[in-house]
N, C-alpha and C positions, 0 to 999 in steps of 0.2 A: 210277774214271777221274778223272784230274787233268789240268789244262790249263796249258800254258805258252804265252805269246804273245810274238811278236817283231814289231818294226816292219819296214817295208820301205822302202828296202833295210835289211837286218838290221844294226842297231847296238846294240840293247838288247833284253833279255829280262826278262820278269816273269811272276808267277803270282799269282792271287787265292787259290789253294789253299795249304794248309800242306804244304810238301814235305818236312818232317822225316820223314814216314812212309816216304820213299824209302831211308832209311839201311839198308844191308844187303839191300835188296830188288832183285829183277830188274825192270827197267823196259823196257817196249816203247814206243818212239816210233812214232807213226803220222803219216806225211807223204805228200803226194801224189807228190812227185818229188824227185830230187836232180840239180841241174844243176851249179852251181859249188861247192856244199857250204857256202857261207857261213852260211846259216841253221842248218844242222845243227851246224857248229862252234860257233856262238854258244850254241845250246841245250845242247850237251854241256858246254861250259865252265861254263854256268850251273848245270847239274845236278851237276857234280863236287863242289860244296861240300856237297851233301846225302849224299855217300858211298853211292851205289847200288852194289850188288854187281856188277851187270852191266847193260849197255845192249844192246838189240836194236832193229832198225828194220824197220818194215813200210811198203813203198812201194806206193801204190795205182794209179798210172798205169802204162801199158804199158811193157814192157821197152825198147822202141825209143827212148824219150826219156830214160832213166835214164843218168846218168854215174856208175856205181858206183865208179870210181876216186876220186871226190871224197867218198866216205863216210868220216868221221873214223875213225881206227884204234881209238879207244876203243869204237866200236860193234862188238861181237863177231859178231853174226849179222844178216844182212839178208834179209828175206823179200820176195819180189815177188808181188803180187796174182795175176798170171797163173799162177803156179806153185801157188797154193793155193785158187783159187776153182773151184767146180763150177758152171758156168753154168746147169745144169739145176736147181740148188737155189737160185738167186739170190733168188727171191721169198720162199721160206721162210727163208733166211738173213737177209734184210732185216727180215722180221717178227720174228724172234728177237732181232735187234739192237735194234729199237725197244722190244720188251718188256724187254730187259735195261736199257736206258737209263731207262725208266720206273720200274723197280724201284730203280735207283740214286737217282733223284730222290726217290722215296717214302721210301726208307731214310735218305738223307741228311737229309731234312726232319725225320724222326723221331729223328735222332741215332744211327741204327744203321749196320751195315755189311752189305754184300751177301755 
């Protein structure tokens, strides 16, 4: 997991992570919503210099607030949370995600990979 941060309103983008690992990789962007698309355009522009093979997007908020027409064309696939979540498994999925993040922290601190 790598992080890219933008200011608001979106004018600049930066990362404390070394994004050279993105070269030739598939990248999944995780965002809460897309309204005007400005933040996503800024992030996509920033990531282009690292030459990822493909960009996809996962949007967490409900479909009703998404403005999918504003997703940049460089993003090949967009996933909507409502289409992929099984609400009966929510607690188990959240526990698995927390465990995954803890493994990342432990492995990164030790210099390893997950």
